[in-house]
C-alpha positions in Angstrom: 0.1 -0.1 0.2 1.5 3.3 -0.8 2.2 5.5 1.9 2.8 9.3 2.4 6.2 8.3 3.7 7.2 7.0 0.1 5.6 10.4 -1.0 7.8 12.4 0.9 11.0 10.0 0.4 10.2 10.9 -3.3 10.0 14.3 -2.9 12.7 15.3 -0.7 15.2 13.4 -3.1 14.0 15.2 -6.0 14.4 18.5 -4.0 17.9 17.1 -3.0 19.0 16.0 -6.6 17.6 19.1 -8.5 18.5 19.0 -11.9 20.5 16.0 -11.6 17.4 13.8 -11.6 14.5 13.4 -14.1 11.5 11.4 -13.9 9.8 10.5 -17.1 6.4 8.7 -16.7 4.1 6.9 -19.5 0.4 8.2 -19.3 -0.4 4.5 -17.9 1.1 5.4 -14.8 -0.9 5.1 -11.9 -1.7 8.8 -10.1 0.5 8.0 -7.3 3.6 7.4 -9.5 2.4 10.1 -12.3 2.4 12.8 -9.8 6.2 12.5 -9.2 6.9 12.9 -13.2 9.0 15.9 -14.3 7.3 15.2 -17.6 4.4 12.6 -18.7 3.7 11.6 -22.1 3.3 8.9 -24.6 6.1 6.8 -26.0 7.1 9.5 -28.7 6.7 12.7 -26.7 9.1 11.0 -24.2 11.2 9.8 -26.4 11.8 13.2 -28.1 13.0 14.7 -24.7 15.4 12.1 -24.0 18.2 14.0 -26.3 17.6 17.0 -24.6 18.0 16.0 -21.1 21.0 17.3 -19.2 20.2 15.1 -15.8 22.9 12.7 -14.9 19.9 10.3 -13.6 16.9 9.4 -15.5 14.5 7.4 -14.1 11.4 6.1 -16.7 8.2 5.0 -15.1 7.0 2.5 -17.9 7.4 -1.0 -19.1 10.9 -2.2 -19.6 11.1 -1.4 -23.8 10.4 2.6 -23.1 13.6 2.4 -20.5 15.9 0.5 -22.8 14.8 3.3 -25.4 15.7 6.1 -23.1 19.1 4.0 -22.5 19.4 4.1 -26.4 19.2 7.7 -27.1 21.0 9.2 -23.8 23.9 11.0 -23.4 27.5 9.1 -22.4 27.8 9.2 -18.5 23.6 9.5 -18.5 22.2 6.6 -16.1 18.7 5.1 -16.7 17.0 3.4 -14.4 13.4 1.7 -13.8 11.6 1.0 -10.6 10.4 -2.5 -11.6 13.0 -4.2 -14.0 10.7 -6.9 -14.6 7.9 -4.9 -16.2 7.8 -6.2 -19.5 5.4 -5.9 -22.4 3.4 -9.2 -23.7 3.4 -7.6 -27.1 6.9 -6.8 -27.4 7.5 -10.5 -26.3 5.5 -11.2 -29.3 8.3 -10.7 -31.6 11.9 -12.0 -30.4 14.6 -10.5 -31.9 15.8 -14.1 -33.2 12.4 -14.8 -34.3 12.5 -11.2 -36.3 15.8 -12.0 -37.7 14.6 -15.6 -38.8 11.8 -14.4 -40.3 13.5 -11.5 -42.4 16.2 -13.9 -43.6 13.9 -16.3 -44.8 11.7 -13.4 -46.9 15.4 -12.0 -48.2 16.1 -15.6 -49.5 12.9 -15.7 -51.0 13.9 -12.8 -53.0 11.8 -10.1 -50.7 13.5 -6.9 -50.5 11.9 -5.9 -47.2 12.2 -2.5 -44.8 11.2 -3.5 -41.6 9.3 -0.9 -39.5 8.8 -1.6 -35.8 6.6 -0.3 -33.3 8.3 1.4 -30.3 7.1 -1.4 -28.1 9.8 -4.0 -29.1 13.3 -4.8 -27.6 16.6 -2.8 -28.1 17.5 -5.9 -30.1 14.8 -5.6 -32.4 14.9 -1.9 -32.9 18.8 -2.8 -33.5 18.0 -5.4 -36.3 15.7 -3.1 -37.6 17.9 -0.2 -37.9 20.7 -2.4 -39.4 18.5 -3.2 -42.4 17.4 0.3 -43.1 14.3 0.3 -41.4 12.8 2.7 -38.4 10.5 2.9 -35.4 7.2 4.2 -35.1 4.8 4.9 -32.1 0.8 4.8 -32.2 1.1 8.7 -32.7 2.9 8.8 -35.7 2.3 5.4 -37.3 0.6 6.6 -40.4 3.6 8.9 -41.2 6.4 6.3 -40.6 4.3 3.3 -42.5 4.1 6.1 -45.5 8.0 6.6 -44.9 8.8 2.7 -44.9 6.5 2.1 -48.2 8.4 4.4 -50.1 11.9 2.8 -49.3 11.1 -0.4 -51.3 8.6 -2.8 -52.5 7.8 -4.4 -49.2 7.6 -3.4 -45.8 7.1 -5.6 -42.6 5.2 -3.9 -39.5 5.8 -5.5 -36.5 4.6 -6.6 -33.7 1.3 -5.4 -33.4 -0.7 -6.4 -36.4 -3.9 -4.2 -34.9 -2.0 -0.6 -35.2 -0.5 -2.1 -38.6 -3.6 -2.6 -40.1 -4.9 0.7 -38.7 -2.6 2.4 -40.0 -3.0 0.6 -43.5 -6.5 2.1 -43.5 -5.2 5.8 -42.9 -3.3 5.8 -46.1 -5.7 3.8 -48.1 -3.7 1.0 -48.7 -5.9 -1.7 -50.5 -6.3 -4.8 -48.7 -4.9 -7.1 -51.4 -1.8 -5.2 -50.6 -1.7 -6.5 -47.0 -0.4 -10.1 -45.7 -0.3 -11.3 -42.1 2.6 -13.6 -41.6 2.5 -17.0 -40.0 5.7 -16.6 -38.2 5.5 -20.4 -36.9 8.7 -22.8 -37.7 11.3 -20.4 -37.1 9.8 -18.2 -40.1 9.7 -20.8 -42.2 5.8 -21.0 -42.3 6.0 -17.8 -44.1 4.0 -18.1 -47.5 6.5 -16.3 -49.7 4.0 -16.7 -52.8 1.6 -14.5 -51.0 4.1 -12.4 -49.1 5.7 -11.5 -52.6 2.3 -10.0 -53.5 1.6 -7.8 -50.6 3.4 -4.3 -50.2 2.6 -4.5 -46.4 3.4 -7.9 -44.3 2.2 -7.8 -41.1 3.6 -9.4 -38.0 0.9 -11.5 -36.0 1.6 -9.5 -32.6 -1.1 -7.7 -30.7 -1.7 -5.8 -27.1 -3.7 -7.8 -24.5 -5.2 -4.6 -22.8 -6.4 -3.2 -26.0 -7.9 -6.4 -27.4 -10.2 -6.4 -24.8 -12.3 -3.5 -26.6 -14.7 -4.9 -28.8 -17.4 -3.7 -31.2 -20.3 -4.7 -29.0 -18.4 -2.7 -26.4 -19.0 0.7 -28.4 -22.5 -0.5 -29.3 -23.6 -1.0 -25.6 -22.1 2.1 -24.8 -24.0 3.9 -27.7 -27.4 2.4 -26.4 -26.5 3.5 -22.3 -25.5 7.1 -23.8 -27.5 8.3 -26.9 -25.2 10.9 -28.6 -22.1 9.9 -26.5 -18.4 10.4 -27.8 -16.3 7.2 -28.2 -12.4 7.6 -28.6 -10.2 4.6 -28.7 -6.2 3.8 -29.0 -5.2 2.6 -32.5 -3.8 -1.0 -30.7 -7.8 -1.9 -31.0 -9.1 -3.9 -33.7 -9.9 -2.3 -37.2 -13.6 -3.2 -36.5 -13.5 -1.6 -33.3 -11.8 1.7 -34.8 -14.3 1.9 -37.3 -17.2 2.4 -34.7 -15.4 4.9 -33.0 -15.8 8.8 -33.1 -12.1 9.2 -33.2 -8.7 7.1 -32.6 -5.2 8.2 -31.7 -2.4 8.0 -29.1 -2.7 8.7 -25.5 -1.7 12.3 -26.4 -4.2 12.7 -29.0 -7.1 10.8 -26.6 -6.1 13.3 -24.1 -6.5 16.2 -26.5 -9.9 14.9 -27.5 -11.4 15.0 -24.2 -9.9 18.4 -23.6 -11.7 19.7 -26.8 -14.9 17.9 -26.2 -18.0 20.1 -25.6 -18.9 20.7 -22.0 -21.6 18.3 -20.9 -20.6 15.8 -23.0 -20.3 11.8 -22.4 -16.8 10.7 -23.2 -16.2 6.9 -23.6 -12.4 6.0 -24.0 -10.7 2.9 -25.2 -7.5 2.6 -23.6 -5.6 1.6 -20.3 -8.0 2.3 -17.3 -5.0 4.6 -15.3 -5.3 7.4 -18.2 -9.1 7.2 -18.4 -9.7 7.7 -14.7 -7.1 10.6 -14.5 -9.1 12.2 -17.2 -12.4 11.2 -15.4 -11.1 13.0 -12.2 -9.9 16.0 -14.3 -13.0 16.7 -15.9 -15.6 15.8 -13.1 -18.6 18.0 -13.3 -17.6 19.4 -16.5 -18.0 16.1 -18.7 -18.3 12.7 -18.1 -15.7 10.8 -18.7 -16.2 6.9 -19.1 -14.1 3.6 -19.7 -15.7 1.5 -22.5 -14.4 -1.3 -20.1 -11.9 -1.5 -17.3 -8.8 -2.6 -18.8 -5.6 -2.2 -16.9 -1.9 -3.3 -18.0 -0.5 -5.8 -15.2 3.2 -4.8 -16.2 2.4 -1.1 -16.0 1.2 -1.3 -12.4 4.4 -3.2 -11.6 6.2 0.1 -11.2 4.6 1.9 -8.0 5.3 4.3 -5.7 6.9 2.2 -3.0 9.4 0.9 -5.5 10.2 4.5 -7.0 10.8 5.5 -3.4 13.1 2.6 -2.9 15.2 3.0 -6.0 15.5 7.0 -5.7 17.1 6.7 -2.2 19.6 3.9 -4.0 20.7 5.5 -7.3 24.4 5.2 -6.8 24.1 1.5 -6.4 20.9 0.7 -8.4 21.2 -1.1 -11.1 20.8 0.7 -14.5 19.0 -0.2 -17.5 21.7 -1.4 -19.8 22.0 -1.7 -23.6 24.4 -4.1 -25.3 27.1 -1.6 -26.9 26.8 -3.5 -30.2 23.1 -2.8 -30.1 23.3 0.9 -29.3 24.1 2.3 -32.6 21.8 0.5 -35.1 19.2 0.9 -32.5 19.9 4.3 -32.0 19.8 4.7 -36.1 16.3 3.2 -36.3 14.9 5.7 -33.4 16.9 8.8 -35.0 15.1 8.0 -38.5 11.8 8.2 -37.1 12.7 11.3 -35.0 14.0 13.0 -38.7 11.0 12.0 -40.3 8.8 13.0 -37.7 10.5 16.5 -37.4 10.0 17.5 -41.2 
């Protein structure tokens, strides 16, 4: 249970360390953690901040791949920490680097020239593999832009690991359905049907987010029955059939903006992780009614708590840092830098 002692411990350490410390927190963090952050944001917003940070200590409150991204983009001498090393991402784990490499090799052996585009929800090893093969990274906020870029690089693009974000991004750029093919990555990638892959511009990895898979079309239909005239906004990790029934779809930052701009008195249903929905409901209480399409939380995000943040912040000189193999840093940084450069235009 969180205590006032944890709150005081963290705030006293922040005051003592001053500009030597920066705390970053993803929007899906609990209120108890997010209230200590210097910056909150989605993956794109936080990635953009890291190269400009001068702090000696960077604490990333989120899941592990996010802290890895911070470690890749951090300056020499900066130390990156995460309050819970075991805060994994199920989607990221659906695309282990060895399987991505085996699949890309199989496609290349079959004569396909493929530009890989990985969602930021992937390991440093996958980002490095993608960077080394001429590819880049995307977030839910810039998936449309980055998919357009990737398709311009050559005849085939592999989007991984989230099939649903890939399909939604393909819808946003009006890519014909016959130009899309979901890969069968069983048997170390050798189950891929090369004949079908050759006919498609967009190849999709079969991963998904377990949190957003819970939002079904019937969930939206029920919300509209209960609250006629309501607004519905969902995250693009949801199934395309769910997205098609929503009024808006976008990253966590877009969702926050959508709620802010909705007329007073609106009833707004949100399809994303519950901590963000609850925070928005509290913020607009009495002005707009914000509801969750379904109570859906990320158990891995919940592993980062105020108590383990307090323990970390008092032991920074001895606590383990987030390490990325030196051999992976340059190609992974290249993949991330390509994204930041494309999106800066």
